[in-house]
All heavy atoms as a GROMACS GRO file, in nm:
protein
  493
    1MET      N    1  -3.114   1.025   0.904
    1MET     CA    2  -2.994   1.101   0.874
    1MET      C    3  -2.872   1.011   0.894
    1MET      O    4  -2.868   0.931   0.987
    1MET     CB    5  -2.988   1.222   0.966
    1MET     CG    6  -2.890   1.323   0.923
    1MET     SD    7  -2.929   1.479   1.006
    1MET     CE    8  -2.804   1.576   0.937
    2MET      N    9  -2.775   1.025   0.807
    2MET     CA   10  -2.656   0.941   0.812
    2MET      C   11  -2.554   0.998   0.910
    2MET      O   12  -2.540   1.119   0.921
    2MET     CB   13  -2.592   0.932   0.674
    2MET     CG   14  -2.677   0.866   0.570
    2MET     SD   15  -2.599   0.866   0.408
    2MET     CE   16  -2.467   0.751   0.435
    3ASN      N   17  -2.484   0.906   0.977
    3ASN     CA   18  -2.376   0.954   1.064
    3ASN      C   19  -2.250   0.976   0.982
    3ASN      O   20  -2.244   0.943   0.863
    3ASN     CB   21  -2.353   0.858   1.181
    3ASN     CG   22  -2.310   0.721   1.137
    3ASN    OD1   23  -2.278   0.700   1.021
    3ASN    ND2   24  -2.309   0.626   1.227
    4LYS      N   25  -2.150   1.034   1.044
    4LYS     CA   26  -2.027   1.073   0.973
    4LYS      C   27  -1.956   0.954   0.911
    4LYS      O   28  -1.906   0.962   0.798
    4LYS     CB   29  -1.935   1.146   1.073
    4LYS     CG   30  -1.807   1.195   1.014
    4LYS     CD   31  -1.829   1.312   0.923
    4LYS     CE   32  -1.694   1.369   0.882
    4LYS     NZ   33  -1.706   1.463   0.774
    5LYS      N   34  -1.951   0.841   0.982
    5LYS     CA   35  -1.881   0.723   0.930
    5LYS      C   36  -1.949   0.670   0.803
    5LYS      O   37  -1.882   0.636   0.706
    5LYS     CB   38  -1.875   0.615   1.037
    5LYS     CG   39  -1.793   0.496   0.997
    5LYS     CD   40  -1.781   0.396   1.111
    5LYS     CE   41  -1.695   0.279   1.070
    5LYS     NZ   42  -1.679   0.183   1.177
    6ASN      N   43  -2.082   0.664   0.805
    6ASN     CA   44  -2.154   0.616   0.686
    6ASN      C   45  -2.138   0.713   0.569
    6ASN      O   46  -2.130   0.670   0.454
    6ASN     CB   47  -2.302   0.596   0.719
    6ASN     CG   48  -2.326   0.474   0.804
    6ASN    OD1   49  -2.240   0.386   0.812
    6ASN    ND2   50  -2.440   0.468   0.868
    7GLN      N   51  -2.134   0.842   0.597
    7GLN     CA   52  -2.110   0.940   0.491
    7GLN      C   53  -1.972   0.919   0.429
    7GLN      O   54  -1.957   0.928   0.308
    7GLN     CB   55  -2.122   1.081   0.545
    7GLN     CG   56  -2.262   1.124   0.575
    7GLN     CD   57  -2.268   1.263   0.635
    7GLN    OE1   58  -2.166   1.320   0.674
    7GLN    NE2   59  -2.388   1.317   0.645
    8ASN      N   60  -1.872   0.892   0.513
    8ASN     CA   61  -1.738   0.869   0.462
    8ASN      C   62  -1.732   0.745   0.374
    8ASN      O   63  -1.670   0.746   0.267
    8ASN     CB   64  -1.638   0.855   0.577
    8ASN     CG   65  -1.614   0.985   0.648
    8ASN    OD1   66  -1.641   1.092   0.595
    8ASN    ND2   67  -1.563   0.978   0.769
    9PHE      N   68  -1.798   0.638   0.416
    9PHE     CA   69  -1.799   0.516   0.335
    9PHE      C   70  -1.875   0.536   0.204
    9PHE      O   71  -1.835   0.484   0.100
    9PHE     CB   72  -1.858   0.398   0.413
    9PHE     CG   73  -1.763   0.339   0.512
    9PHE    CD1   74  -1.799   0.323   0.644
    9PHE    CD2   75  -1.636   0.298   0.474
    9PHE    CE1   76  -1.712   0.269   0.736
    9PHE    CE2   77  -1.548   0.244   0.565
    9PHE     CZ   78  -1.585   0.229   0.696
   10LEU      N   79  -1.984   0.612   0.208
   10LEU     CA   80  -2.059   0.641   0.086
   10LEU      C   81  -1.975   0.724  -0.011
   10LEU      O   82  -1.971   0.696  -0.130
   10LEU     CB   83  -2.189   0.714   0.120
   10LEU     CG   84  -2.278   0.751   0.002
   10LEU    CD1   85  -2.326   0.624  -0.068
   10LEU    CD2   86  -2.396   0.833   0.048
   11PHE      N   87  -1.904   0.825   0.041
   11PHE     CA   88  -1.816   0.906  -0.044
   11PHE      C   89  -1.706   0.820  -0.105
   11PHE      O   90  -1.672   0.834  -0.222
   11PHE     CB   91  -1.757   1.020   0.037
   11PHE     CG   92  -1.668   1.111  -0.042
   11PHE    CD1   93  -1.721   1.198  -0.135
   11PHE    CD2   94  -1.531   1.108  -0.025
   11PHE    CE1   95  -1.640   1.281  -0.210
   11PHE    CE2   96  -1.449   1.190  -0.099
   11PHE     CZ   97  -1.504   1.278  -0.192
   12LEU      N   98  -1.649   0.730  -0.025
   12LEU     CA   99  -1.545   0.640  -0.073
   12LEU      C  100  -1.598   0.552  -0.186
   12LEU      O  101  -1.534   0.534  -0.289
   12LEU     CB  102  -1.494   0.556   0.044
   12LEU     CG  103  -1.373   0.469   0.021
   12LEU    CD1  104  -1.252   0.555  -0.011
   12LEU    CD2  105  -1.345   0.387   0.145
   13ALA      N  106  -1.718   0.498  -0.168
   13ALA     CA  107  -1.779   0.413  -0.270
   13ALA      C  108  -1.807   0.491  -0.398
   13ALA      O  109  -1.783   0.441  -0.509
   13ALA     CB  110  -1.907   0.351  -0.217
   14VAL      N  111  -1.855   0.614  -0.386
   14VAL     CA  112  -1.885   0.696  -0.504
   14VAL      C  113  -1.757   0.728  -0.580
   14VAL      O  114  -1.753   0.723  -0.703
   14VAL     CB  115  -1.961   0.824  -0.463
   14VAL    CG1  116  -1.966   0.923  -0.576
   14VAL    CG2  117  -2.102   0.788  -0.418
   15CYS      N  118  -1.650   0.761  -0.508
   15CYS     CA  119  -1.522   0.792  -0.574
   15CYS      C  120  -1.467   0.669  -0.646
   15CYS      O  121  -1.416   0.680  -0.758
   15CYS     CB  122  -1.420   0.842  -0.473
   15CYS     SG  123  -1.453   1.009  -0.418
   16MET      N  124  -1.479   0.553  -0.584
   16MET     CA  125  -1.431   0.431  -0.649
   16MET      C  126  -1.515   0.399  -0.773
   16MET      O  127  -1.462   0.358  -0.876
   16MET     CB  128  -1.432   0.316  -0.550
   16MET     CG  129  -1.329   0.335  -0.439
   16MET     SD  130  -1.343   0.217  -0.308
   16MET     CE  131  -1.261   0.077  -0.380
   17LEU      N  132  -1.645   0.421  -0.763
   17LEU     CA  133  -1.733   0.400  -0.879
   17LEU      C  134  -1.698   0.497  -0.991
   17LEU      O  135  -1.695   0.459  -1.108
   17LEU     CB  136  -1.879   0.418  -0.837
   17LEU     CG  137  -1.982   0.399  -0.947
   17LEU    CD1  138  -1.981   0.254  -0.997
   17LEU    CD2  139  -2.120   0.435  -0.896
   18ASN      N  140  -1.667   0.623  -0.957
   18ASN     CA  141  -1.625   0.720  -1.059
   18ASN      C  142  -1.498   0.675  -1.128
   18ASN      O  143  -1.485   0.690  -1.250
   18ASN     CB  144  -1.604   0.857  -0.996
   18ASN     CG  145  -1.732   0.932  -0.976
   18ASN    OD1  146  -1.831   0.901  -1.038
   18ASN    ND2  147  -1.728   1.031  -0.889
   19MET      N  148  -1.402   0.621  -1.053
   19MET     CA  149  -1.278   0.574  -1.115
   19MET      C  150  -1.308   0.464  -1.216
   19MET      O  151  -1.254   0.465  -1.327
   19MET     CB  152  -1.181   0.521  -1.009
   19MET     CG  153  -1.107   0.627  -0.938
   19MET     SD  154  -0.965   0.569  -0.845
   19MET     CE  155  -1.015   0.420  -0.770
   20VAL      N  156  -1.393   0.370  -1.179
   20VAL     CA  157  -1.426   0.261  -1.270
   20VAL      C  158  -1.502   0.314  -1.391
   20VAL      O  159  -1.471   0.278  -1.505
   20VAL     CB  160  -1.509   0.154  -1.196
   20VAL    CG1  161  -1.564   0.051  -1.293
   20VAL    CG2  162  -1.423   0.086  -1.091
   21MET      N  163  -1.599   0.400  -1.368
   21MET     CA  164  -1.680   0.452  -1.479
   21MET      C  165  -1.594   0.534  -1.577
   21MET      O  166  -1.603   0.514  -1.697
   21MET     CB  167  -1.794   0.539  -1.425
   21MET     CG  168  -1.897   0.463  -1.346
   21MET     SD  169  -1.981   0.337  -1.440
   21MET     CE  170  -2.082   0.439  -1.544
   22PHE      N  171  -1.512   0.625  -1.525
   22PHE     CA  172  -1.430   0.706  -1.614
   22PHE      C  173  -1.320   0.624  -1.680
   22PHE      O  174  -1.280   0.651  -1.792
   22PHE     CB  175  -1.368   0.824  -1.538
   22PHE     CG  176  -1.464   0.937  -1.515
   22PHE    CD1  177  -1.496   0.977  -1.387
   22PHE    CD2  178  -1.520   1.004  -1.622
   22PHE    CE1  179  -1.584   1.081  -1.365
   22PHE    CE2  180  -1.608   1.109  -1.601
   22PHE     CZ  181  -1.640   1.147  -1.473
   23GLY      N  182  -1.270   0.523  -1.610
   23GLY     CA  183  -1.161   0.444  -1.664
   23GLY      C  184  -1.203   0.343  -1.768
   23GLY      O  185  -1.131   0.316  -1.863
   24LEU      N  186  -1.322   0.285  -1.753
   24LEU     CA  187  -1.361   0.175  -1.841
   24LEU      C  188  -1.473   0.209  -1.939
   24LEU      O  189  -1.472   0.160  -2.051
   24LEU     CB  190  -1.405   0.056  -1.756
   24LEU     CG  191  -1.299  -0.004  -1.664
   24LEU    CD1  192  -1.360  -0.117  -1.582
   24LEU    CD2  193  -1.182  -0.056  -1.746
   25VAL      N  194  -1.566   0.289  -1.898
   25VAL     CA  195  -1.687   0.308  -1.978
   25VAL      C  196  -1.671   0.414  -2.085
   25VAL      O  197  -1.719   0.399  -2.196
   25VAL     CB  198  -1.807   0.340  -1.885
   25VAL    CG1  199  -1.931   0.373  -1.964
   25VAL    CG2  200  -1.833   0.223  -1.793
   26ILE      N  201  -1.601   0.522  -2.054
   26ILE     CA  202  -1.590   0.632  -2.148
   26ILE      C  203  -1.496   0.595  -2.262
   26ILE      O  204  -1.382   0.557  -2.240
   26ILE     CB  205  -1.542   0.760  -2.078
   26ILE    CG1  206  -1.646   0.807  -1.977
   26ILE    CG2  207  -1.513   0.870  -2.179
   26ILE    CD1  208  -1.605   0.927  -1.897
   27ASP      N  209  -1.545   0.606  -2.384
   27ASP     CA  210  -1.465   0.575  -2.502
   27ASP      C  211  -1.396   0.703  -2.550
   27ASP      O  212  -1.461   0.805  -2.573
   27ASP     CB  213  -1.554   0.520  -2.612
   27ASP     CG  214  -1.475   0.473  -2.732
   27ASP    OD1  215  -1.356   0.442  -2.716
   27ASP    OD2  216  -1.534   0.467  -2.842
   28THR      N  217  -1.264   0.697  -2.564
   28THR     CA  218  -1.190   0.816  -2.604
   28THR      C  219  -1.170   0.826  -2.754
   28THR      O  220  -1.136   0.932  -2.806
   28THR     CB  221  -1.053   0.820  -2.536
   28THR    OG1  222  -0.979   0.704  -2.577
   28THR    CG2  223  -1.066   0.822  -2.386
   29ASN      N  224  -1.186   0.719  -2.826
   29ASN     CA  225  -1.166   0.715  -2.973
   29ASN      C  226  -1.028   0.768  -3.013
   29ASN      O  227  -1.011   0.824  -3.120
   29ASN     CB  228  -1.274   0.796  -3.045
   29ASN     CG  229  -1.409   0.728  -3.038
   29ASN    OD1  230  -1.418   0.607  -3.033
   29ASN    ND2  231  -1.513   0.809  -3.033
   30GLY      N  232  -0.931   0.753  -2.927
   30GLY     CA  233  -0.795   0.796  -2.959
   30GLY      C  234  -0.772   0.945  -2.949
   30GLY      O  235  -0.665   0.994  -2.985
   31SER      N  236  -0.869   1.021  -2.903
   31SER     CA  237  -0.855   1.166  -2.892
   31SER      C  238  -0.766   1.200  -2.773
   31SER      O  239  -0.795   1.159  -2.660
   31SER     CB  240  -0.992   1.230  -2.874
   31SER     OG  241  -0.979   1.366  -2.840
   32PRO      N  242  -0.659   1.275  -2.795
   32PRO     CA  243  -0.570   1.309  -2.684
   32PRO      C  244  -0.639   1.395  -2.577
   32PRO      O  245  -0.609   1.381  -2.459
   32PRO     CB  246  -0.457   1.388  -2.749
   32PRO     CG  247  -0.478   1.385  -2.894
   32PRO     CD  248  -0.611   1.323  -2.923
   33VAL      N  249  -0.732   1.480  -2.619
   33VAL     CA  250  -0.801   1.566  -2.521
   33VAL      C  251  -0.892   1.480  -2.433
   33VAL      O  252  -0.893   1.495  -2.310
   33VAL     CB  253  -0.883   1.674  -2.593
   33VAL    CG1  254  -0.967   1.754  -2.495
   33VAL    CG2  255  -0.791   1.766  -2.673
   34ARG      N  256  -0.965   1.389  -2.494
   34ARG     CA  257  -1.052   1.301  -2.415
   34ARG      C  258  -0.971   1.210  -2.324
   34ARG      O  259  -1.010   1.184  -2.211
   34ARG     CB  260  -1.140   1.217  -2.507
   34ARG     CG  261  -1.254   1.293  -2.566
   34ARG     CD  262  -1.345   1.200  -2.642
   34ARG     NE  263  -1.456   1.273  -2.701
   34ARG     CZ  264  -1.550   1.215  -2.773
   34ARG    NH1  265  -1.546   1.086  -2.794
   34ARG    NH2  266  -1.646   1.288  -2.823
   35GLU      N  267  -0.858   1.160  -2.374
   35GLU     CA  268  -0.773   1.075  -2.291
   35GLU      C  269  -0.716   1.153  -2.173
   35GLU      O  270  -0.708   1.102  -2.062
   35GLU     CB  271  -0.660   1.015  -2.374
   35GLU     CG  272  -0.708   0.905  -2.467
   35GLU     CD  273  -0.593   0.840  -2.543
   35GLU    OE1  274  -0.476   0.866  -2.511
   35GLU    OE2  275  -0.624   0.763  -2.635
   36PHE      N  276  -0.678   1.279  -2.197
   36PHE     CA  277  -0.629   1.363  -2.088
   36PHE      C  278  -0.737   1.387  -1.984
   36PHE      O  279  -0.714   1.374  -1.864
   36PHE     CB  280  -0.578   1.497  -2.143
   36PHE     CG  281  -0.540   1.593  -2.036
   36PHE    CD1  282  -0.421   1.580  -1.967
   36PHE    CD2  283  -0.626   1.697  -2.000
   36PHE    CE1  284  -0.386   1.668  -1.867
   36PHE    CE2  285  -0.592   1.787  -1.901
   36PHE     CZ  286  -0.472   1.772  -1.834
   37LEU      N  287  -0.858   1.421  -2.030
   37LEU     CA  288  -0.968   1.446  -1.936
   37LEU      C  289  -1.007   1.320  -1.861
   37LEU      O  290  -1.039   1.325  -1.742
   37LEU     CB  291  -1.088   1.504  -2.011
   37LEU     CG  292  -1.068   1.644  -2.067
   37LEU    CD1  293  -1.190   1.687  -2.148
   37LEU    CD2  294  -1.039   1.743  -1.956
   38GLN      N  295  -1.004   1.206  -1.929
   38GLN     CA  296  -1.033   1.079  -1.864
   38GLN      C  297  -0.928   1.049  -1.757
   38GLN      O  298  -0.961   1.012  -1.645
   38GLN     CB  299  -1.037   0.967  -1.967
   38GLN     CG  300  -1.067   0.831  -1.909
   38GLN     CD  301  -1.061   0.722  -2.014
   38GLN    OE1  302  -0.996   0.738  -2.117
   38GLN    NE2  303  -1.128   0.613  -1.988
   39GLY      N  304  -0.802   1.069  -1.790
   39GLY     CA  305  -0.695   1.047  -1.693
   39GLY      C  306  -0.704   1.143  -1.576
   39GLY      O  307  -0.680   1.106  -1.460
   40LEU      N  308  -0.740   1.267  -1.604
   40LEU     CA  309  -0.756   1.367  -1.499
   40LEU      C  310  -0.870   1.328  -1.404
   40LEU      O  311  -0.856   1.335  -1.281
   40LEU     CB  312  -0.783   1.504  -1.561
   40LEU     CG  313  -0.793   1.621  -1.465
   40LEU    CD1  314  -0.657   1.648  -1.402
   40LEU    CD2  315  -0.841   1.744  -1.539
   41ALA      N  316  -0.982   1.285  -1.460
   41ALA     CA  317  -1.097   1.245  -1.377
   41ALA      C  318  -1.063   1.122  -1.292
   41ALA      O  319  -1.097   1.117  -1.173
   41ALA     CB  320  -1.218   1.217  -1.465
   42VAL      N  321  -0.997   1.024  -1.351
   42VAL     CA  322  -0.958   0.905  -1.275
   42VAL      C  323  -0.857   0.942  -1.168
   42VAL      O  324  -0.864   0.894  -1.054
   42VAL     CB  325  -0.903   0.796  -1.370
   42VAL    CG1  326  -0.840   0.682  -1.292
   42VAL    CG2  327  -1.013   0.743  -1.459
   43GLY      N  328  -0.763   1.029  -1.200
   43GLY     CA  329  -0.663   1.072  -1.103
   43GLY      C  330  -0.724   1.147  -0.986
   43GLY      O  331  -0.687   1.123  -0.870
   44ILE      N  332  -0.818   1.236  -1.014
   44ILE     CA  333  -0.884   1.310  -0.906
   44ILE      C  334  -0.962   1.214  -0.816
   44ILE      O  335  -0.960   1.225  -0.694
   44ILE     CB  336  -0.975   1.420  -0.964
   44ILE    CG1  337  -0.889   1.531  -1.023
   44ILE    CG2  338  -1.069   1.475  -0.858
   44ILE    CD1  339  -0.968   1.634  -1.101
   45SER      N  340  -1.030   1.117  -0.876
   45SER     CA  341  -1.104   1.019  -0.797
   45SER      C  342  -1.009   0.934  -0.713
   45SER      O  343  -1.038   0.903  -0.598
   45SER     CB  344  -1.188   0.928  -0.887
   45SER     OG  345  -1.289   1.002  -0.948
   46ALA      N  346  -0.894   0.897  -0.770
   46ALA     CA  347  -0.797   0.817  -0.696
   46ALA      C  348  -0.742   0.896  -0.578
   46ALA      O  349  -0.726   0.841  -0.467
   46ALA     CB  350  -0.683   0.773  -0.788
   47VAL      N  351  -0.714   1.023  -0.598
   47VAL     CA  352  -0.665   1.107  -0.488
   47VAL      C  353  -0.772   1.119  -0.381
   47VAL      O  354  -0.742   1.112  -0.261
   47VAL     CB  355  -0.622   1.245  -0.542
   47VAL    CG1  356  -0.600   1.343  -0.429
   47VAL    CG2  357  -0.496   1.232  -0.626
   48ALA      N  358  -0.897   1.136  -0.421
   48ALA     CA  359  -1.006   1.145  -0.323
   48ALA      C  360  -1.019   1.017  -0.242
   48ALA      O  361  -1.041   1.022  -0.121
   48ALA     CB  362  -1.138   1.177  -0.394
   49VAL      N  363  -1.003   0.902  -0.307
   49VAL     CA  364  -1.008   0.774  -0.235
   49VAL      C  365  -0.893   0.766  -0.135
   49VAL      O  366  -0.913   0.727  -0.020
   49VAL     CB  367  -1.003   0.655  -0.334
   49VAL    CG1  368  -0.976   0.525  -0.262
   49VAL    CG2  369  -1.134   0.646  -0.410
   50LEU      N  370  -0.772   0.801  -0.178
   50LEU     CA  371  -0.658   0.794  -0.087
   50LEU      C  372  -0.673   0.889   0.031
   50LEU      O  373  -0.641   0.854   0.145
   50LEU     CB  374  -0.529   0.822  -0.163
   50LEU     CG  375  -0.487   0.716  -0.265
   50LEU    CD1  376  -0.366   0.762  -0.342
   50LEU    CD2  377  -0.463   0.584  -0.198
   51VAL      N  378  -0.721   1.010   0.005
   51VAL     CA  379  -0.742   1.106   0.114
   51VAL      C  380  -0.849   1.055   0.210
   51VAL      O  381  -0.834   1.066   0.332
   51VAL     CB  382  -0.780   1.245   0.056
   51VAL    CG1  383  -0.831   1.337   0.165
   51VAL    CG2  384  -0.660   1.306  -0.014
   52MET      N  385  -0.955   0.996   0.157
   52MET     CA  386  -1.060   0.944   0.244
   52MET      C  387  -1.008   0.827   0.327
   52MET      O  388  -1.038   0.818   0.447
   52MET     CB  389  -1.181   0.900   0.161
   52MET     CG  390  -1.298   0.855   0.245
   52MET     SD  391  -1.358   0.976   0.362
   52MET     CE  392  -1.413   1.105   0.255
   53LEU      N  393  -0.930   0.737   0.266
   53LEU     CA  394  -0.873   0.626   0.343
   53LEU      C  395  -0.778   0.678   0.451
   53LEU      O  396  -0.777   0.628   0.564
   53LEU     CB  397  -0.800   0.529   0.250
   53LEU     CG  398  -0.889   0.443   0.162
   53LEU    CD1  399  -0.803   0.363   0.065
   53LEU    CD2  400  -0.975   0.351   0.246
   54TRP      N  401  -0.700   0.779   0.417
   54TRP     CA  402  -0.610   0.838   0.516
   54TRP      C  403  -0.689   0.901   0.630
   54TRP      O  404  -0.654   0.886   0.747
   54TRP     CB  405  -0.520   0.942   0.448
   54TRP     CG  406  -0.433   1.017   0.542
   54TRP    CD1  407  -0.318   0.973   0.600
   54TRP    CD2  408  -0.454   1.151   0.590
   54TRP    NE1  409  -0.267   1.071   0.681
   54TRP    CE2  410  -0.348   1.182   0.676
   54TRP    CE3  411  -0.551   1.246   0.566
   54TRP    CZ2  412  -0.338   1.305   0.739
   54TRP    CZ3  413  -0.540   1.368   0.630
   54TRP    CH2  414  -0.434   1.396   0.715
   55GLY      N  415  -0.797   0.971   0.597
   55GLY     CA  416  -0.881   1.032   0.699
   55GLY      C  417  -0.946   0.928   0.790
   55GLY      O  418  -0.955   0.947   0.911
   56LEU      N  419  -0.993   0.818   0.730
   56LEU     CA  420  -1.054   0.712   0.811
   56LEU      C  421  -0.950   0.649   0.903
   56LEU      O  422  -0.979   0.619   1.020
   56LEU     CB  423  -1.116   0.606   0.722
   56LEU     CG  424  -1.243   0.647   0.648
   56LEU    CD1  425  -1.285   0.540   0.548
   56LEU    CD2  426  -1.356   0.672   0.746
   57ALA      N  427  -0.829   0.626   0.853
   57ALA     CA  428  -0.723   0.568   0.936
   57ALA      C  429  -0.684   0.665   1.048
   57ALA      O  430  -0.661   0.622   1.162
   57ALA     CB  431  -0.602   0.534   0.851
   58LYS      N  432  -0.677   0.793   1.018
   58LYS     CA  433  -0.643   0.892   1.119
   58LYS      C  434  -0.750   0.900   1.227
   58LYS      O  435  -0.720   0.910   1.346
   58LYS     CB  436  -0.625   1.029   1.052
   58LYS     CG  437  -0.576   1.137   1.143
   58LYS     CD  438  -0.554   1.264   1.066
   58LYS     CE  439  -0.512   1.376   1.159
   58LYS     NZ  440  -0.497   1.502   1.090
   59GLU      N  441  -0.875   0.894   1.184
   59GLU     CA  442  -0.987   0.896   1.280
   59GLU      C  443  -0.985   0.772   1.369
   59GLU      O  444  -1.006   0.782   1.490
   59GLU     CB  445  -1.119   0.903   1.204
   59GLU     CG  446  -1.242   0.907   1.291
   59GLU     CD  447  -1.368   0.910   1.209
   59GLU    OE1  448  -1.368   0.974   1.102
   59GLU    OE2  449  -1.467   0.848   1.251
   60ARG      N  450  -0.958   0.658   1.310
   60ARG     CA  451  -0.952   0.534   1.388
   60ARG      C  452  -0.837   0.539   1.487
   60ARG      O  453  -0.850   0.496   1.602
   60ARG     CB  454  -0.936   0.414   1.295
   60ARG     CG  455  -0.917   0.284   1.370
   60ARG     CD  456  -0.900   0.169   1.276
   60ARG     NE  457  -1.031   0.115   1.250
   60ARG     CZ  458  -1.054   0.015   1.169
   60ARG    NH1  459  -0.957  -0.040   1.102
   60ARG    NH2  460  -1.176  -0.031   1.152
   61ARG      N  461  -0.723   0.591   1.444
   61ARG     CA  462  -0.605   0.599   1.531
   61ARG      C  463  -0.629   0.696   1.648
   61ARG      O  464  -0.585   0.672   1.759
   61ARG     CB  465  -0.483   0.644   1.452
   61ARG     CG  466  -0.354   0.625   1.528
   61ARG     CD  467  -0.230   0.662   1.448
   61ARG     NE  468  -0.240   0.642   1.307
   61ARG     CZ  469  -0.197   0.728   1.215
   61ARG    NH1  470  -0.141   0.841   1.253
   61ARG    NH2  471  -0.209   0.702   1.088
   62SER      N  472  -0.702   0.804   1.623
   62SER     CA  473  -0.728   0.902   1.729
   62SER      C  474  -0.827   0.848   1.833
   62SER      O  475  -0.824   0.889   1.947
   62SER     CB  476  -0.778   1.033   1.670
   62SER     OG  477  -0.907   1.016   1.616
   63ARG      N  478  -0.914   0.757   1.792
   63ARG     CA  479  -1.009   0.697   1.887
   63ARG      C  480  -0.944   0.590   1.973
   63ARG      O  481  -0.989   0.564   2.082
   63ARG     CB  482  -1.128   0.636   1.813
   63ARG     CG  483  -1.229   0.738   1.772
   63ARG     CD  484  -1.354   0.672   1.721
   63ARG     NE  485  -1.331   0.634   1.581
   63ARG     CZ  486  -1.390   0.534   1.521
   63ARG    NH1  487  -1.473   0.458   1.586
   63ARG    NH2  488  -1.365   0.506   1.396
   64ALA      N  489  -0.840   0.525   1.922
   64ALA     CA  490  -0.776   0.414   1.994
   64ALA      C  491  -0.687   0.463   2.106
   64ALA      O  492  -0.654   0.572   2.126
   64ALA     CB  493  -0.694   0.330   1.899
   0.00000   0.00000   0.00000
């Protein structure tokens, strides 16, 4: 079973991978709807990464 810190790092890695996959791999063919959905998915992943980094920093600060 994974501990909380390893789960946080795994979630961070998955969110970063989602940003790369949605940003680079998905072809929009110039469709505004697909571009919007791609931007939305990348934005949600970016927010998740920032929240996770903030949570890790807060956890580290509370232990120190």
